[in-house]
C-alpha positions as CSV (number, residue, x, y, z in Angstrom):
1,M,74.1,88.3,64.6
2,W,77.8,88.3,65.9
3,K,78.6,85.2,63.7
4,K,78.1,87.5,60.6
5,K,81.0,90.0,61.9
6,P,84.5,89.5,61.0
7,I,86.2,86.9,63.1
8,I,88.9,89.2,64.3
9,L,86.6,91.2,66.4
10,S,85.9,88.1,68.7
11,M,89.6,88.1,69.5
12,M,89.7,91.8,70.5
13,L,88.8,93.3,74.2
14,S,89.8,95.9,76.9
15,L,90.9,95.0,80.1
16,T,88.3,93.3,82.0
17,S,89.4,91.1,84.7
18,N,89.7,87.7,86.1
19,L,86.1,87.5,86.7
20,T,84.1,84.5,88.1
21,F,82.5,82.6,85.3
22,A,78.7,81.5,86.0
23,A,77.1,78.5,85.6
24,E,73.7,78.7,86.8
25,A,70.4,77.2,85.7
26,N,67.7,79.1,84.0
27,G,64.8,78.3,81.5
28,E,64.9,81.1,79.4
29,E,66.9,82.0,76.2
30,N,68.3,85.4,77.1
31,V,71.4,83.9,79.2
32,D,72.9,87.5,79.7
33,E,69.7,88.5,81.9
34,N,69.7,85.5,83.9
35,I,73.4,84.4,84.7
36,K,74.3,83.9,88.4
37,T,77.8,83.7,89.8
38,A,79.3,80.5,90.1
39,S,81.0,81.0,93.5
40,S,81.0,78.5,96.0
41,E,79.0,80.5,98.5
42,Q,76.1,81.2,96.2
43,K,75.7,77.6,95.2
44,S,73.5,75.2,97.0
45,T,72.1,71.8,96.5
46,R,68.5,72.8,96.7
47,S,69.1,75.2,93.6
48,N,70.9,72.6,91.9
49,K,68.2,70.2,92.2
50,N,65.4,72.5,91.1
51,N,67.6,73.7,88.0
52,A,69.5,70.6,87.0
53,A,67.3,69.7,84.0
54,N,67.8,73.4,82.6
55,K,71.4,74.1,83.5
56,T,73.2,76.1,80.8
57,A,76.5,77.9,80.7
58,G,77.1,81.4,80.7
59,I,79.2,84.3,82.3
60,E,77.9,86.9,84.7
61,K,77.3,90.4,83.8
62,V,79.5,92.6,85.8
63,I,78.9,95.8,87.5
64,V,81.8,98.3,88.3
65,T,82.0,101.9,89.7
66,A,85.2,102.7,87.7
67,Q,83.4,106.3,86.7
68,R,81.9,106.7,90.2
69,R,78.7,105.3,89.1
70,S,77.4,101.7,88.4
71,Q,77.9,100.6,85.1
72,N,78.2,97.4,83.2
73,L,82.0,96.4,82.9
74,Q,81.8,96.0,79.3
75,E,80.5,99.6,78.6
76,V,83.1,101.4,80.5
77,P,85.7,103.0,78.4
78,I,88.4,102.2,80.7
79,S,90.9,99.3,81.3
80,V,89.1,97.6,84.3
81,S,89.8,94.2,86.1
82,V,87.6,92.7,88.5
83,M,88.7,90.0,91.0
84,K,86.2,88.3,93.0
85,G,84.7,84.8,93.5
86,D,86.9,81.5,93.4
87,L,89.9,83.3,92.7
88,L,89.7,85.9,95.7
89,D,88.7,83.1,97.9
90,S,91.6,80.6,96.9
91,A,94.3,83.2,96.8
92,T,93.7,84.5,100.4
93,A,93.0,81.0,102.0
94,N,96.5,80.7,103.3
95,G,96.4,83.7,105.4
96,A,98.0,85.9,102.5
97,D,98.3,89.5,102.8
98,I,97.3,92.0,99.9
99,R,100.3,90.7,97.8
100,F,98.1,88.0,97.1
101,M,96.9,90.0,94.0
102,S,100.3,90.3,92.4
103,A,100.5,88.9,88.8
104,R,96.9,87.5,89.2
105,I,95.6,90.6,87.1
106,P,97.2,91.6,84.0
107,S,99.9,94.5,84.4
108,L,99.8,94.3,88.1
109,K,102.9,93.6,90.4
110,I,103.0,94.1,94.2
111,E,105.9,93.6,96.4
112,S,107.2,94.6,99.8
113,S,110.6,95.1,101.8
114,F,108.3,95.8,104.9
115,G,106.4,92.1,105.1
116,R,102.7,92.3,105.5
117,S,102.3,96.1,106.4
118,F,103.7,98.3,103.4
119,P,103.0,96.9,99.8
120,R,104.4,98.7,96.8
121,F,102.0,98.5,93.6
122,Y,103.4,98.6,90.0
123,M,100.9,98.9,87.1
124,R,102.1,98.9,83.7
125,G,105.5,99.0,85.1
126,L,104.8,102.1,86.9
127,G,105.8,102.1,90.8
128,N,107.8,103.4,93.4
129,Q,110.5,101.4,95.2
130,D,110.9,103.9,98.1
131,F,110.9,102.3,101.4
132,D,110.6,105.7,103.4
133,L,107.4,105.9,105.3
134,N,106.1,109.2,103.5
135,A,106.7,107.6,100.2
136,S,103.9,108.3,97.7
137,Q,103.0,105.9,95.0
138,P,101.6,106.3,91.3
139,V,99.0,103.8,92.2
140,S,96.5,104.7,94.5
141,V,94.5,102.5,96.7
142,I,90.9,103.3,97.4
143,Y,89.1,101.4,100.3
144,D,85.1,102.0,100.6
145,D,85.6,105.3,98.8
146,I,88.4,106.8,100.9
147,V,91.8,106.9,99.7
148,Q,94.6,105.3,101.5
149,E,97.5,107.7,101.0
150,N,100.1,106.4,103.4
151,P,101.8,103.2,102.4
152,I,101.1,101.6,105.5
153,L,97.2,101.9,105.3
154,K,97.5,100.4,101.6
155,G,98.3,97.2,103.5
156,F,94.7,97.0,105.2
157,P,93.7,93.3,104.8
158,V,91.1,92.1,102.3
159,F,88.2,90.4,104.0
160,D,84.3,90.3,103.5
161,T,84.7,92.1,100.4
162,E,82.2,92.5,97.6
163,S,85.0,93.0,94.9
164,V,88.4,94.4,93.8
165,E,88.6,96.6,90.8
166,V,91.7,97.4,89.2
167,L,91.7,100.4,86.9
168,R,94.7,100.7,84.7
169,G,95.9,104.0,83.2
170,P,95.8,107.6,84.5
171,Q,92.8,108.3,86.9
172,G,93.3,111.9,87.5
173,T,89.9,113.2,86.4
174,L,87.7,111.3,89.1
175,F,90.1,110.3,91.7
176,G,92.8,112.9,91.5
177,R,96.6,113.2,92.3
178,N,98.7,110.2,92.7
179,T,97.0,108.2,90.3
180,P,99.1,108.5,87.0
181,A,99.4,104.6,86.9
182,G,96.0,103.6,88.1
183,L,94.4,102.5,91.1
184,V,92.9,99.5,92.9
185,K,89.6,100.0,94.5
186,F,88.3,97.8,97.2
187,T,84.3,97.5,98.2
188,S,83.4,95.9,101.2
189,K,80.1,94.1,101.3
190,R,77.2,96.4,102.7
191,P,74.8,96.0,105.5
192,T,71.6,94.1,104.4
193,Q,67.9,94.2,106.0
194,D,67.9,90.3,105.8
195,V,69.8,88.4,108.2
196,E,72.6,86.8,106.5
197,G,76.5,86.1,107.4
198,Y,79.3,83.6,107.2
199,F,82.0,82.1,109.1
200,S,85.3,80.4,107.8
201,A,88.1,78.6,109.3
202,S,91.3,77.4,107.8
203,Y,94.2,75.6,109.0
204,G,97.6,75.0,107.1
205,S,101.3,74.8,107.0
206,L,103.4,76.1,109.6
207,N,100.7,76.1,112.0
208,T,98.7,78.9,110.2
209,V,95.3,79.6,111.1
210,S,92.7,81.8,109.6
211,T,89.3,82.5,110.6
212,Q,86.9,85.1,109.4
213,G,83.4,85.9,109.5
214,A,80.3,88.5,109.1
215,L,77.0,88.9,110.5
216,S,74.4,91.3,108.9
217,G,70.8,92.0,109.3
218,G,68.2,95.0,110.2
219,L,68.0,96.4,113.8
220,T,64.9,98.4,112.5
221,D,63.1,98.7,109.3
222,T,65.4,101.7,108.4
223,V,68.7,100.7,110.4
224,S,70.6,97.7,109.3
225,V,74.3,96.5,110.5
226,R,77.1,94.4,109.3
227,V,79.9,93.3,111.5
228,S,83.3,91.8,110.0
229,L,85.9,90.2,111.7
230,L,89.2,88.6,110.6
231,N,92.1,86.9,112.5
232,Q,95.2,85.4,111.0
233,T,98.2,83.8,112.8
234,R,101.2,81.9,112.0
235,D,104.0,80.6,114.3
236,D,107.3,81.8,113.9
237,Y,109.3,79.2,111.8
238,I,112.6,80.5,110.8
239,S,115.5,79.9,113.0
240,T,118.7,81.9,113.4
241,E,122.3,80.1,113.4
242,A,124.4,83.1,113.7
243,P,127.3,82.0,116.0
244,G,126.5,83.1,119.5
245,F,123.1,83.9,118.6
246,E,121.3,80.6,117.8
247,E,117.8,80.5,118.3
248,Q,115.2,78.1,116.9
249,D,111.7,79.4,115.5
250,I,112.2,83.1,116.1
251,L,111.0,84.9,112.8
252,G,108.5,84.7,110.2
253,G,105.2,84.3,112.3
254,Y,102.4,87.0,112.8
255,D,99.0,87.8,114.5
256,D,96.9,89.9,112.4
257,Q,93.4,91.0,113.3
258,A,91.0,93.3,111.5
259,A,87.4,94.4,112.2
260,R,84.9,96.3,110.3
261,V,81.6,97.6,111.6
262,Q,79.0,99.1,109.3
263,V,75.7,100.8,110.0
264,L,73.3,101.9,107.1
265,Y,70.5,104.3,107.6
266,E,67.7,104.2,105.2
267,P,64.9,106.3,106.1
268,N,63.3,106.1,102.6
269,Q,64.3,105.5,99.0
270,D,65.8,108.8,98.4
271,F,68.3,109.0,101.4
272,S,70.9,106.8,102.8
273,A,73.8,107.2,105.5
274,L,76.5,104.4,105.7
275,F,78.7,104.6,108.7
276,N,82.0,102.7,108.7
277,Y,84.4,102.0,111.2
278,H,87.5,99.7,110.8
279,T,90.6,98.5,112.8
280,R,93.5,96.5,112.3
281,D,96.2,95.1,114.7
282,L,99.1,93.2,113.6
283,D,102.0,91.8,115.7
284,G,104.6,90.2,113.9
285,T,108.2,90.3,112.2
286,P,109.2,92.3,109.5
287,T,110.7,90.8,106.0
288,V,113.6,88.5,106.5
289,F,116.8,89.7,104.6
290,R,119.4,87.0,104.3
291,A,123.0,88.3,104.4
292,S,125.0,87.1,101.1
293,A,122.4,84.7,100.2
294,I,123.3,85.4,96.4
295,K,126.2,83.9,94.7
296,P,128.4,86.8,93.1
297,G,128.1,86.9,89.6
298,T,124.9,85.1,89.4
299,N,121.2,85.4,91.0
300,D,121.4,82.0,92.5
301,F,121.4,81.2,96.0
302,Q,124.3,80.3,97.9
303,D,125.3,76.5,98.7
304,G,123.5,75.6,101.8
305,F,120.8,78.2,101.5
306,D,117.8,77.1,103.5
307,R,114.4,79.0,103.3
308,N,114.0,78.2,107.3
309,V,117.5,79.1,108.2
310,V,119.0,82.9,108.7
311,Y,122.1,84.1,110.2
312,H,120.8,87.3,112.1
313,D,122.6,88.4,115.2
314,A,119.8,90.7,116.2
315,A,116.8,88.3,115.5
316,Q,115.5,88.6,119.0
317,R,114.9,92.2,118.5
318,S,113.0,92.0,115.2
319,T,109.6,93.1,115.4
320,Q,106.6,94.7,113.8
321,N,103.4,96.3,115.2
322,V,100.9,98.1,113.2
323,K,97.8,99.6,114.5
324,V,95.1,101.2,112.0
325,N,91.8,102.9,113.0
326,G,89.6,104.7,110.6
327,G,86.2,105.7,109.8
328,S,83.7,107.2,107.1
329,I,80.3,108.6,106.6
330,K,78.7,108.3,103.2
331,L,75.6,110.4,102.7
332,E,73.6,109.9,99.6
333,Y,70.4,111.5,98.5
334,V,68.6,110.8,95.1
335,A,66.3,113.4,93.9
336,N,64.3,113.0,90.5
337,D,67.2,114.6,88.1
338,Y,70.2,114.6,90.7
339,S,72.0,112.5,93.1
340,Y,74.1,114.1,95.7
341,T,76.9,112.2,97.6
342,S,79.2,113.2,100.5
343,V,81.9,110.9,101.5
344,T,84.0,112.0,104.8
345,G,86.7,110.0,106.1
346,Y,89.4,109.8,108.9
347,E,92.4,107.5,109.2
348,T,95.1,106.8,111.6
349,V,98.0,104.5,111.8
350,K,100.7,103.8,114.5
351,M,103.7,101.1,113.7
352,F,107.0,100.3,114.6
353,S,109.2,98.1,112.6
354,H,112.6,96.6,114.0
355,A,114.9,94.5,111.7
356,D,118.2,93.0,111.1
357,V,118.4,95.0,107.7
358,D,122.0,93.4,107.0
359,G,120.6,90.0,107.2
360,G,123.6,88.5,109.1
361,Y,126.6,88.8,111.5
362,R,129.9,91.0,111.1
363,V,132.9,88.9,109.9
364,S,135.9,91.5,110.3
365,S,138.1,89.4,107.8
366,F,135.5,90.8,105.1
367,S,135.9,94.5,106.2
368,D,137.7,95.3,102.8
369,P,134.9,94.8,100.1
370,S,137.5,93.7,97.4
371,G,137.6,90.5,99.8
372,Y,134.0,89.6,99.5
373,T,133.4,86.3,98.9
374,G,129.9,86.0,99.5
375,E,129.9,83.5,102.3
376,L,126.4,82.7,103.5
377,G,125.3,84.8,106.3
378,T,128.0,87.2,106.4
379,V,128.4,91.0,106.4
380,P,131.5,92.3,104.8
381,S,132.0,95.8,106.2
382,F,129.3,97.1,108.6
383,S,126.3,96.0,110.3
384,I,122.6,97.7,109.9
385,E,120.0,97.0,112.7
386,S,117.6,99.9,112.2
387,A,113.9,100.7,113.0
388,D,111.1,103.0,111.4
389,G,108.1,103.9,113.1
390,I,105.0,106.2,112.8
391,P,104.3,107.5,116.4
392,D,101.5,109.7,115.3
393,H,99.3,110.1,112.2
394,S,96.1,111.6,110.9
395,Q,94.4,111.8,107.7
396,F,91.2,113.6,106.7
397,S,89.4,113.6,103.4
398,Q,86.2,115.1,102.2
399,E,84.4,114.7,98.7
400,F,81.4,116.2,97.6
401,R,79.7,115.1,94.2
402,M,76.7,116.0,92.3
403,A,75.4,113.6,89.6
404,S,72.6,114.0,87.2
405,N,70.3,111.0,86.8
406,E,69.7,110.1,83.1
407,L,68.4,113.5,82.0
408,G,68.9,112.6,78.3
409,R,71.5,112.2,75.9
410,F,73.9,114.2,78.1
411,D,74.7,113.6,81.9
412,Y,77.4,114.7,83.9
413,Q,78.7,115.1,87.6
414,V,80.8,117.8,89.4
415,G,82.4,117.6,92.6
416,A,85.0,119.1,95.1
417,F,87.8,117.2,97.1
418,F,89.7,118.1,100.1
419,F,92.7,116.1,101.9
420,S,94.8,116.7,104.8
421,E,97.4,114.6,106.4
422,D,99.8,115.2,109.3
423,L,102.7,112.3,109.4
424,D,105.3,112.0,112.1
425,I,108.1,109.3,111.5
426,D,111.0,108.0,113.6
427,T,114.1,106.4,112.3
428,L,116.6,104.6,114.4
429,H,119.9,102.9,114.3
430,Y,121.3,100.5,116.9
431,N,124.7,99.3,118.1
432,E,125.5,95.7,118.4
433,D,124.2,95.5,121.8
434,G,120.9,96.7,121.1
435,S,121.3,100.4,122.2
436,V,120.2,103.2,120.2
437,K,123.3,104.7,118.1
438,R,121.2,107.3,116.1
439,Y,117.6,108.7,116.1
440,L,116.1,111.0,113.5
441,Q,112.6,112.5,113.7
442,Q,110.6,113.5,110.5
443,N,107.4,115.3,110.4
444,Q,105.3,116.0,106.9
445,Q,101.9,117.9,106.6
446,T,100.3,117.6,103.4
447,D,97.2,119.8,102.1
448,A,95.2,119.2,98.9
449,W,92.2,120.3,97.2
450,A,90.7,119.6,93.7
451,L,87.3,120.6,91.7
452,F,86.3,118.2,89.0
453,V,83.6,117.8,86.2
454,S,83.0,114.9,84.3
455,G,80.5,114.3,81.5
456,D,79.1,111.9,79.0
457,Y,77.1,112.5,75.8
458,D,75.0,109.9,73.6
459,V,76.2,111.3,70.0
460,T,73.9,108.7,68.4
461,D,72.3,105.3,69.9
462,A,75.6,103.5,69.2
463,L,78.2,106.5,69.9
464,N,78.8,107.8,73.4
465,V,81.9,110.4,74.4
466,T,82.9,111.0,77.9
467,A,85.3,113.9,78.8
468,G,86.6,115.0,82.3
469,L,88.6,118.0,84.0
470,R,90.3,118.2,87.1
471,F,92.2,121.1,88.9
472,S,94.2,120.0,91.9
473,K,96.5,121.7,94.1
474,D,99.0,120.2,96.6
475,K,101.4,121.4,99.3
476,K,103.7,119.8,101.4
477,E,105.7,121.2,104.6
478,Y,108.7,118.9,105.7
479,V,111.1,119.0,108.5
480,A,113.8,116.6,109.7
481,Q,115.8,116.8,112.8
482,R,118.6,114.4,114.3
483,I,118.2,113.7,118.1
484,I,120.9,111.3,118.6
485,A,124.1,110.9,116.1
486,T,127.7,109.5,116.2
487,G,131.1,111.5,116.0
488,R,131.5,110.4,112.6
489,D,128.3,111.9,111.4
490,G,129.4,115.2,112.6
491,D,127.5,118.0,114.6
492,F,124.4,118.3,112.7
493,F,121.3,118.8,114.8
494,D,119.8,121.9,113.4
495,P,116.3,121.1,111.6
496,L,116.3,120.7,107.8
497,Y,113.3,122.2,106.1
498,A,111.7,122.0,102.8
499,N,108.6,122.9,101.1
500,T,106.7,122.1,98.1
501,E,103.7,123.3,96.2
502,D,102.3,122.8,92.9
503,S,98.9,122.5,90.9
504,A,97.9,120.6,87.6
505,I,95.1,119.9,85.5
506,S,94.3,116.3,84.9
507,W,91.7,115.4,82.1
508,D,90.5,112.5,79.9
509,L,88.6,112.3,76.8
510,S,87.0,108.7,75.8
511,A,84.7,107.2,73.3
512,T,82.6,104.1,73.1
513,Y,81.0,102.7,70.0
514,K,78.4,99.9,70.2
515,Y,79.4,97.9,67.2
516,S,76.6,95.4,68.1
517,N,74.6,94.1,71.2
518,D,77.8,91.9,71.8
519,T,80.7,94.0,71.0
520,N,82.0,97.8,72.1
521,F,84.9,99.4,70.8
522,Y,86.6,102.0,73.0
523,S,89.2,104.7,72.9
524,R,90.6,106.9,75.7
525,I,93.4,109.5,75.9
526,A,94.3,110.9,79.5
527,N,96.7,112.5,81.5
528,G,97.5,112.7,85.2
529,F,100.5,113.5,87.8
530,R,101.9,112.6,91.1
531,A,102.6,115.5,93.4
532,P,106.1,116.6,94.4
533,S,107.8,114.3,97.1
534,I,110.4,114.8,99.8
535,Q,112.7,112.5,101.3
536,G,114.6,113.3,104.5
537,R,116.7,109.9,105.2
538,V,119.6,111.9,106.8
539,I,120.1,109.8,109.9
540,S,123.8,109.4,109.1
541,G,126.4,111.3,107.2
542,S,128.5,114.5,107.7
543,D,126.5,116.5,105.0
544,P,122.9,115.8,105.4
545,K,120.6,117.3,102.5
546,L,116.8,116.7,101.9
547,S,115.9,115.2,98.6
548,I,113.0,116.7,96.7
549,A,111.4,115.4,93.2
550,D,109.3,117.5,91.3
551,S,105.8,116.3,90.0
552,E,105.6,113.6,87.3
553,T,103.0,113.9,84.5
554,I,102.0,111.3,82.1
555,H,100.2,111.2,78.9
556,S,98.4,108.0,77.8
557,I,96.4,106.9,74.9
558,E,94.7,103.3,74.6
559,I,92.3,101.5,72.3
560,G,90.3,98.5,72.7
561,T,87.2,96.3,72.5
562,K,85.0,94.4,75.0
563,S,83.2,91.4,73.6
564,D,80.8,88.8,74.8
565,V,81.1,85.9,72.3
566,L,79.7,82.4,71.7
567,D,76.1,83.4,72.8
568,G,77.2,84.8,76.0
569,A,79.4,81.7,77.1
570,A,82.5,83.6,76.5
571,R,84.1,86.9,77.1
572,V,87.2,88.5,75.4
573,N,88.5,91.8,76.1
574,L,91.4,93.5,74.4
575,G,93.3,97.0,75.2
576,I,96.5,98.3,73.6
577,F,98.2,101.4,75.2
578,Y,100.9,103.9,74.9
579,F,102.0,106.4,77.4
580,Q,104.8,108.9,78.1
581,M,105.8,110.0,81.5
582,D,107.8,113.1,81.8
583,D,110.0,113.9,85.1
584,Q,109.2,110.3,86.7
585,Q,109.8,110.2,90.3
586,M,112.3,107.5,90.7
587,T,114.5,106.4,93.9
588,A,118.2,105.4,93.8
589,Q,120.8,104.7,96.5
590,S,123.0,107.7,97.3
591,S,125.6,106.3,99.4
592,F,127.2,103.0,101.0
593,D,127.5,104.4,104.4
594,E,125.8,103.1,107.5
595,G,122.8,105.3,106.7
596,A,121.5,103.2,103.6
597,A,120.5,106.6,102.2
598,K,118.1,107.0,99.3
599,E,117.4,109.8,97.1
600,L,114.9,111.0,94.7
601,L,115.5,112.0,91.2
602,N,113.2,112.9,88.4
603,I,114.0,111.0,85.3
604,D,113.3,113.2,82.0
605,K,111.3,110.9,80.1
606,T,110.0,107.2,80.3
607,V,107.8,105.5,77.5
608,G,105.7,102.5,77.8
609,Y,103.6,100.5,75.4
610,G,101.8,97.3,75.4
611,F,98.6,95.3,75.7
612,E,96.3,93.7,78.0
613,V,94.0,90.5,77.2
614,E,91.6,88.9,79.4
615,A,89.2,86.2,78.2
616,E,86.4,84.0,80.1
617,Y,84.7,81.1,78.7
618,A,81.9,78.8,80.2
619,I,83.2,75.6,78.1
620,T,80.4,73.7,79.7
621,A,77.9,74.5,82.5
622,N,80.3,72.5,84.7
623,L,83.7,73.9,83.3
624,L,85.0,77.4,83.6
625,T,88.0,79.0,82.7
626,T,89.9,82.4,82.4
627,L,93.1,83.5,80.8
628,G,95.0,86.9,81.3
629,I,97.9,88.0,79.4
630,S,100.0,91.3,79.3
631,Y,102.9,92.6,77.6
632,N,104.7,95.9,78.8
633,N,107.6,97.2,77.4
634,T,109.0,100.2,79.3
635,E,112.2,102.3,78.7
636,I,113.8,105.2,80.4
637,K,114.9,108.0,78.1
638,D,117.5,110.3,80.1
639,K,121.2,110.7,79.0
640,N,122.2,112.7,82.0
641,A,120.6,110.9,84.9
642,A,123.6,109.0,86.8
643,I,123.1,107.2,90.3
644,A,125.6,105.2,92.8
645,T,127.0,102.0,92.0
646,C,127.1,98.7,93.9
647,N,130.5,97.7,95.4
648,F,129.4,94.0,95.2
649,C,127.3,93.7,92.0
650,T,128.3,92.8,88.7
651,V,126.9,96.1,87.3
652,R,125.8,96.0,83.6
653,N,125.1,100.0,83.5
654,P,127.4,102.4,81.7
655,V,129.8,103.9,84.1
656,D,131.1,107.6,83.8
657,A,134.2,109.4,84.5
658,N,132.7,110.0,88.2
659,G,132.1,106.1,89.0
660,L,128.3,106.8,88.4
661,I,126.2,104.7,86.4
662,G,123.7,105.6,83.8
663,V,120.1,104.5,83.5
664,D,119.3,105.5,79.9
665,G,117.7,102.6,77.8
666,L,116.9,100.5,80.9
667,S,113.6,99.0,81.5
668,L,111.7,100.2,84.8
669,P,112.3,98.2,87.9
670,R,110.0,95.5,89.2
671,A,108.4,95.8,85.4
672,P,108.1,92.2,83.9
673,E,107.5,92.3,80.4
674,W,105.2,89.5,80.4
675,I,102.3,88.7,83.0
676,S,99.6,85.9,82.5
677,N,97.2,84.1,84.6
678,F,95.0,81.1,84.4
679,T,92.0,79.7,86.2
680,L,89.9,76.3,85.8
681,R,86.9,75.3,87.6
682,Y,85.2,72.1,87.3
683,S,82.0,71.2,89.2
684,T,79.7,68.3,89.0
685,E,76.7,67.2,91.3
686,L,77.4,64.6,93.6
687,G,75.0,63.2,96.1
688,D,73.1,66.1,98.0
689,G,75.7,68.8,97.0
690,E,78.4,70.0,94.6
691,F,81.8,68.6,94.2
692,Y,84.4,71.0,92.4
693,A,88.2,71.5,91.9
694,Y,89.8,74.6,90.9
695,T,93.3,75.8,90.0
696,D,94.8,79.1,89.3
697,W,98.3,79.8,87.8
698,S,100.3,83.2,87.5
699,Y,103.4,84.0,85.5
700,A,105.7,86.9,85.4
701,S,108.6,87.2,83.3
702,E,112.0,88.3,84.8
703,V,112.7,91.9,86.4
704,Q,115.3,93.8,87.8
705,F,115.0,95.3,91.2
706,S,116.3,98.6,91.0
707,L,117.9,100.9,88.7
708,I,121.2,99.2,89.1
709,N,121.1,96.6,86.3
710,A,123.2,94.2,88.0
711,V,123.5,90.4,87.2
712,E,122.8,89.4,90.8
713,M,119.8,92.0,91.3
714,H,116.9,90.5,89.5
715,Q,114.3,87.8,89.6
716,D,113.9,84.8,87.2
717,P,110.7,84.2,85.4
718,Y,108.4,83.1,88.0
719,L,105.4,80.4,87.8
720,E,103.2,79.8,90.8
721,G,100.2,77.6,91.0
722,G,97.4,77.0,93.5
723,I,94.7,74.4,93.6
724,R,91.6,74.0,95.6
725,V,89.1,70.8,95.9
726,G,85.9,71.1,97.8
727,Y,82.5,70.1,98.3
728,N,79.3,72.2,98.8
729,W,76.0,71.3,100.4
730,Y,73.0,72.6,101.7
731,V,71.4,71.9,105.3
732,N,68.2,73.6,106.3
733,D,69.0,77.4,105.8
734,Y,72.8,76.9,105.7
735,D,75.4,76.5,103.1
736,L,78.3,74.3,103.9
737,E,81.9,74.0,102.4
738,V,84.9,71.8,103.2
739,A,88.0,72.2,100.8
740,A,91.8,71.4,100.9
741,Y,93.9,73.7,99.3
742,G,97.5,74.3,98.3
743,R,99.5,77.4,97.4
744,N,103.0,77.4,95.2
745,I,102.3,73.7,94.8
746,T,105.3,73.3,92.8
747,D,107.4,74.7,95.9
748,E,109.1,77.2,93.4
749,T,112.0,79.0,95.2
750,S,112.7,82.4,93.9
751,L,114.8,85.4,94.7
752,V,112.0,88.2,95.3
753,A,114.3,91.2,96.4
754,G,117.9,92.2,96.9
755,L,119.9,94.0,99.2
756,T,123.1,96.1,97.8
757,I,123.8,98.2,100.8
758,N,126.8,96.3,102.3
759,N,126.3,92.7,101.0
760,L,124.4,90.8,98.2
761,G,121.6,89.9,100.6
762,G,118.3,88.6,99.1
763,V,114.6,88.1,100.1
764,V,112.9,84.6,99.4
765,N,109.3,84.0,98.5
766,E,107.2,81.8,100.6
767,G,107.4,77.9,100.1
768,R,104.7,75.3,99.4
769,F,101.6,75.6,101.5
770,W,98.9,72.8,102.3
771,G,95.6,73.6,104.3
772,V,91.9,72.8,104.7
773,D,89.0,75.1,105.0
774,L,85.5,74.9,106.3
775,K,82.9,77.5,105.4
776,I,79.2,78.1,106.7
777,S,76.9,80.9,105.2
778,F,73.6,81.5,105.9
């Protein structure tokens, strides 16, 4: 039936994802109903032998929960990608933190200036570079139905995961405030009555060891438990050669442990209660800054740059500790016509991160910035050794939902959401001997609530319309107070207070048209908002002032199609979008003193447009490939916005009479126009098992690091590849797998972040990595 349609339809699709192709045996003609996942943990020699004669190619049917209920990905009128299977296993094999997802899904970038603990997400170019510990982001993270509001919580490790869903575009109706760009949704594997589990161990470069495992099974006929554990370690491998501070292998290592315990109670088919406890303990070093690593007038590394060498004079004191504890209770009751859901969550985090932020050592001959030569490891004017910490934090959330169960043409859900957070922040500056020079305390209390309703109506058998509405209210109370200051900062020790309060209505309207059994068209218009933000990094300076940004709002329109083609052997999804964001919250550097201060500002208008394409194709039963491409064009439209410049940069922004630089016409920071990703998997029977080879590649075009459009402060186009070669076989009740793998196999060396406070400092990507892996599943 598809072959009779216009060929252009086979090229259209809406955002779906790097899904795992399936190539499994079945003896029926309906491939779509009998597809199995081709991931290695689901393969076994026994199934290969039994089905070898009937083996056929196809791609799996993917179920997502983008609309708070289980649906076929191809029928959801939202741009959704799913990451699982081989790509998830390969990308995390080297002990990578959550940044492994960056550029491996169209329109998604992730970066951090805190290392493994503070990821910053960008979707369709929209993100937030703010490094303060109370910074909000326009991309939300949902972990097992609980919103992770604080940026430290967003970095929880990914392990024993069922799937990762990436929802692009405003998600304000069902997921609330702070989702104008979209969200990333992690779902852990649930407890099972049958005994099952796995254990995997890998060893790789830099003495990196990663082990994880899970055990699941029933304690009684109604109670089942799943315990999941993760341990990732790496030795310090970066040495400092600062004169007088030389020390070998002092930075770059970590010891990251996490655990999750879930208890599922199912006394009958109508009711279930899922209890979740999770914890994390990270002990490592923060992001390693490299002083004057960038040649002035270029974005090239200085001569003599070595990824394994820095020139820190405070490396001995660099440390990062993160402790996370949280829990949730999810209650579900399914009646004949309605389902009732309650999700209660509690999260707490404590952390401390101490770093040599300037990345070098003091050289008095460069005290005048005009004499800055950019000599590797030198600091031209002043040293910055600082720390940020969360001594106390608590987050409570509660959601209630009622949803109808296939009442007929019209189904709906209604709900209420409550959120409360109490956050303490410490900021410290240090003298050259390590003693405390400045100390600032901050506290922010946030209370929010919302009411929402969403419904879908089958206008005809082919046309479905979905609409939603949400009212949200957000309130923040903030105070900052200096405890220790220097004479040059003035006698400012009185508390500084700020309060914000705002409410907003989010909505969405979408339609899905079933053109054929294999092709759906969809359209969606939606709006969302990010609640007001407060910053008070007033640790230094003689005139401390708090910084407040009003709510940002977005309106977005999207059209696309999702198609299964070639008799179920391939899938092609296309989405085209346009958005306008008003009063976008941005972060800019406000001074060049020792405070490294940041200020918030609202940009009058930002517009963006582009497309995302994802394709999957089972070329044969043994050869599977995926391809994702996104294009994002963003532009700031604000002729009045002006920010402080950079003393050491070759700035391309226009400069006004006050020496400030304009941002009108710039693209958004960290927003590559092009992102693409590609995977290829080949497998074949070998002896009593299966041999496979898998490769994945990601590409991101050039990005600028901040609102300062400087020659030095941007990343060149970046291509990174990985490979995994392994063998699966089956022994009694165990699936076994051995594999060798590599990450960044071309050993690309790239500038991934820049520092403009007091030198042209840089942050570099990780180098080539090789490893081996063993996995046992049962």
